ROLUMZA-372873 format. One record per residue (C-alpha): residue in three letters; x, y, z. Coordinates in steps of 0.25 Angstrom, whole numbers, plus 5000, padded with zeros to 4 digits. Layout:
N
ALAXYZ...
This chain:
469
MET544755515482SER544755385479ASN545955315473LYS545155295461THR544755445460LYS546455485461LEU546655385448LEU545355405439HIS545055555444GLY544955635431ARG543855725432LEU543055645442LEU542955755455GLU542255645462ASP542755505468ALA541955385465ASP540655345472ALA540855235479PHE539855135473VAL540455195459GLU541955155463ALA541455005466PHE540455005454THR541555045444ALA542754955451SER543154845444VAL544454815452ALA543754685459PHE543754595447ASP544754675438LYS545854665446ARG546154515441LEU546754625428CYS547954675436LYS549054605432GLN548654655417ASP548454785423ILE549854795428ARG550454715416GLY549854815406SER550254935414ALA551554875415ALA551754885399HIS550955015398CYS552055065407ARG553155015398MET552655055387LEU552355195391GLY554055195394GLU554255145382VAL553555255375GLY554055365384VAL552855405390LEU553455345405SER554955345409GLY555655235413GLY555555255427GLU554255285426VAL553955145420GLU554955075430GLN554155145441ILE552855095436LEU553154945432ALA553654945445GLY552354985450LEU551554885445ALA552354775449GLN552254815463VAL550654835459GLN550654675452ALA551454625466GLU550454695476ILE549254635467GLU550054495467SER550354515482GLY548854555485ALA549554665492PHE548654745481GLU547554835485TRP546454835474ARG545554965477THR544154955473GLY544355125471LEU545255105461GLU544355055451ASP544954925444VAL546254845443HIS546854975433MET546855085443ASN547154985457ILE548454955449GLU548755115444HIS548355175458ARG549355065465LEU550555095455ILE550155235457GLU550355205473LEU551755135470ILE552455215460GLY551855365461GLU551755445449ALA552355345438GLY551055265442LYS550255385438LYS550855385423LEU550555215419HIS549155245415THR549655355404ALA549155295390ARG548155205393SER546655195399ARG546055095408ASN545255075397ASP546455015389GLN547154975402VAL545854875405ALA545654815391THR547354785392ASP547254705404LEU545754645402ARG546554585388LEU547954565396TYR547054475408LEU546054415397ARG547454365389GLY548054305401GLU546654215404ILE546554165389ASP547954125391VAL547454035403LEU546253985397LEU546853965383GLY547853875392LEU546653795401GLN546053775386THR547253705380ALA547453625393LEU545953585392LEU546253545379ASN547253455379ALA546553375391LEU545253365382LEU546153295372ASP547053205382LEU545453155385ALA545053145372GLU546453055371ARG546052975382HIS544652965377GLN544852955361GLY544052805362THR543052815374VAL541852825368MET540652915372PRO539252945366GLY539253065360PHE537953155359THR537153245353HIS535753295358LEU536453235372GLN535953095365ALA537052995363ALA537252995347GLN538652955342PRO539652895349VAL541152965351THR542252965358PHE542553045372GLY543853095366HIS543053155354HIS541953205364LEU543053265372LEU543853335358ALA542453405356TRP542853485369PHE544153495364GLU543553575351MET542553645360LEU543953685369LEU544953715356ARG544153805350ASP543853875364ARG545453895366GLU545453955350ARG544354045353LEU545054105366THR546554105359ASP545954195347CYS545154265359ARG546654305365ARG547154355352ARG546154475352VAL546254485367ASN547754525367GLN547654655361LEU548354765368PRO547154875370LEU548254955381GLY548555105372ALA547055125368ALA546955205382ALA545555245383LEU545155245372ALA545655325363GLY547355275364ALA548455365370THR549255485367PHE550555435371PRO551455345361ILE550955215368ASP551655095360ARG550554975362GLN551254885355PHE552254905366VAL551054865378ALA550454755367LYS551954675367GLU552154695382LEU550754635387GLY550854555375PHE549854575367GLU549454545353GLY549254695348VAL548754815352THR547254855350THR546954955338ASN546055045343SER545955105357LEU544555115357ASP544254975355ALA545354935365VAL544854995376SER543354945374ASP543454815367ARG543054705376ASP542954595365PHE544154515370ALA543454495383VAL542254465376GLU542754375367PHE543554285379ALA542154285386ALA541554225371VAL542654135372ALA542654095385ALA541054065385MET541353985374THR542253895380MET541253875392MET540253835383HIS541053725380LEU541553695393SER540153665397ARG539853595386TRP541153495392CYS540353515405GLU539053485402GLU539553355396LEU540353325408VAL539153355418LEU538353255408TRP539553145407THR539753145422SER538153115426GLN537752965428PRO536852955416PHE538152995406ALA539352935418PHE540352955405ILE541453045413THR541953045429LEU542553185433PRO543353205441ASP542753225456ARG543753355459PHE542953425450CYS541453365452THR540753405467GLY539853325474SER538453355481SER537953415493ILE536853325494MET537053205486PRO538553135490GLN538653045477LYS538653175467LYS539853195459ASN539453335453PRO540153385439ASP540053525445VAL541353575438ALA540853545424GLU539353595429LEU540153745434VAL540853745421ARG539653725413GLY538953845423LYS539953925422THR539853945407GLY538654025409ARG539554125416VAL540654145405TYR539354165395GLY538954285406ASP540354335405LEU540254345388THR538754405389ALA539354495400LEU540554545390LEU539654575378THR538554635384LEU539454725391MET540154765379LYS538854775369GLY538654925371GLN539954995375PRO540155095366LEU541855135364ALA542755145372TYR542955105386ASN541655095394ARG541655065410ASP540654945405ASN542154865402GLN542154845416GLU541354745416ASP542154665406LYS543154585416GLU542154515425PRO541554435414LEU542754415407PHE543454385421ASP542354285423ALA542454205410ILE543854205412ASP543654135424THR542654045423LEU543253995409LYS544753965415ASP544053905428CYS543153805418LEU544453765410SER545053755422ALA543853665426LEU543953565414LEU545453565414GLY545553505427MET544353395426LEU544353335412PRO545653265411HIS545153205424MET543753165418GLN543652995418ALA542652955407ASP541852825408ALA542052755394ASP541252645397ALA540052745401MET540252825389ARG540352695379ARG538852645385ALA538552785382ALA538852805368LEU538152655366GLN536852725369GLY535952785360PHE536152695346PRO537652795344THR538052725332ALA536652725325THR537452845315ASP538552745311LEU537452645308ALA537052755299ASP538352785293TYR538552625291LEU537252625283VAL537652735274ARG539052665271LYS538152555267GLY537352635257MET536152685264SER535852835263PHE536052895277ARG534752945279ASP534152795277ALA535152755286HIS534752855295ARG533352795295ALA533852665296VAL534952675309GLY533652755315THR532752625312ILE533652545318VAL533952645330ALA532552615335LEU532452455332ALA533752455341LEU532952545351GLU531852465351GLN532752335355GLY533752415364ALA534852375357GLY535952455351LEU536252475336GLU537452365339GLU536552265343LEU535652265333SER535752125323LEU536352145309SER535252085302LEU534152195310LEU535252305304ARG535352245291LYS533652235290LEU533552385296THR534652445285GLY534252355273ASN535552265274LEU536552375274VAL537152315287GLU538352235288GLU538952185300ASP540052285300VAL538752365306PHE539152345320ALA540452405319VAL539952535315LEU538952525328THR539852505339LEU540452635346GLU541752605341GLY541352605327ALA540752735326LEU541852785333ALA542852735324ALA542052775312ARG542352925316SER543652935313HIS543753075307VAL544253195311GLY543353255322GLY542753095323THR542553025337ALA543352895333PRO544352885342ALA545652875334ALA544953025327VAL544953075343ALA546353025345GLU546553115330ALA545953225336VAL546653245350LYS548053245343THR547453335334GLY546753415345ARG548253435354LYS548753495340ARG547753595341VAL547853635356ALA549353645353ALA549153735340SER548053815346TYR548953855358LEU550153895350ARG549253975342ASN548754035355GLN550454055360ALA550654125348
């Protein structure tokens, strides 16, 4: 008789078919929940002792046995057995081997259904905290870069065409806003993760006088789930995390698309550290931004993880179904991928070097101050639509002459604008003038960027404190 059959014998008269045993086993991937499983079992054991289901001696035996199991796992001496199906049965089986009858009592008033939901929430909560730390570090790195480049001019693009001048610092602060929203979403997700399902048992609750609040306090949960059917079958918290991860990866992918463009020779805006790039197997001159490209590529697999979880849940009736064994691999993959990508960018971005001259040269292309000229004419009394048309005519003439707007003569500009233009127009047509004019909150002026960095540091600190609370 197999180890699995001994623990899960019930009404079954046959051992599991060898294929079925392998097909239904999850220990190969769910063993990463071992620490959470032991921690949850220890809290459950202490609670059973508090309510009188276990004696003081039995509690001591079980806790000592669990500690020994954990030590064996950490040392590598623990034998994981596919025949025992999953992490829960592997740990319980070893506990019984170590301490005997007392170990058989640990599973009183719980099921693997609420046990795995608890383990998964504990694990995800811990990983979210790691991810929040990475996001915070990356947010601060972006603020440092933005502060360093608050006056570095570059072209701002729409449709990937040069549109108006901005500062590199302002562009980096756009990335900051994306990631700060991602961190806020992740913080909000954590609140819903941090609810204890243990006590729901298989689906209907337990008949023993359990104290769920005691277990919640022991494990650091903010509260307990309020419906036993929902508690064991709910995987919204996993789907929600995958959705947050997918959106975060979408943002990281957009950053990396820009990094790839900016490192190419036609742009040459930035240089990435050699240690975050690779060479070519045939072209010795190549320096490829492979880390950025891989972050961009790995975004698709996190989208796939989200789709897998949504599809997994869409047809399940209440309560628990074995389908939910398939929740772990996409969830683990989304966690691991997001963590790796945040770590990669955190290692790379602080050492990114900007070529201010190349950015400035690019910012001068495409008549970037045309809108500023139109605004100037509006301030002189022309309607915006007439100003728009007049500046379009001026741009067409400048194209014919191969000149920038600032290189056209005052007399020509006056002729084309009904003599509204004065000598002060040339200050408006400079890159610095265009930047300085946008000094409002959210604007690209160096002074506005400097203020946004200060505000950004406060926002990062405030959201961190809210998460800690």
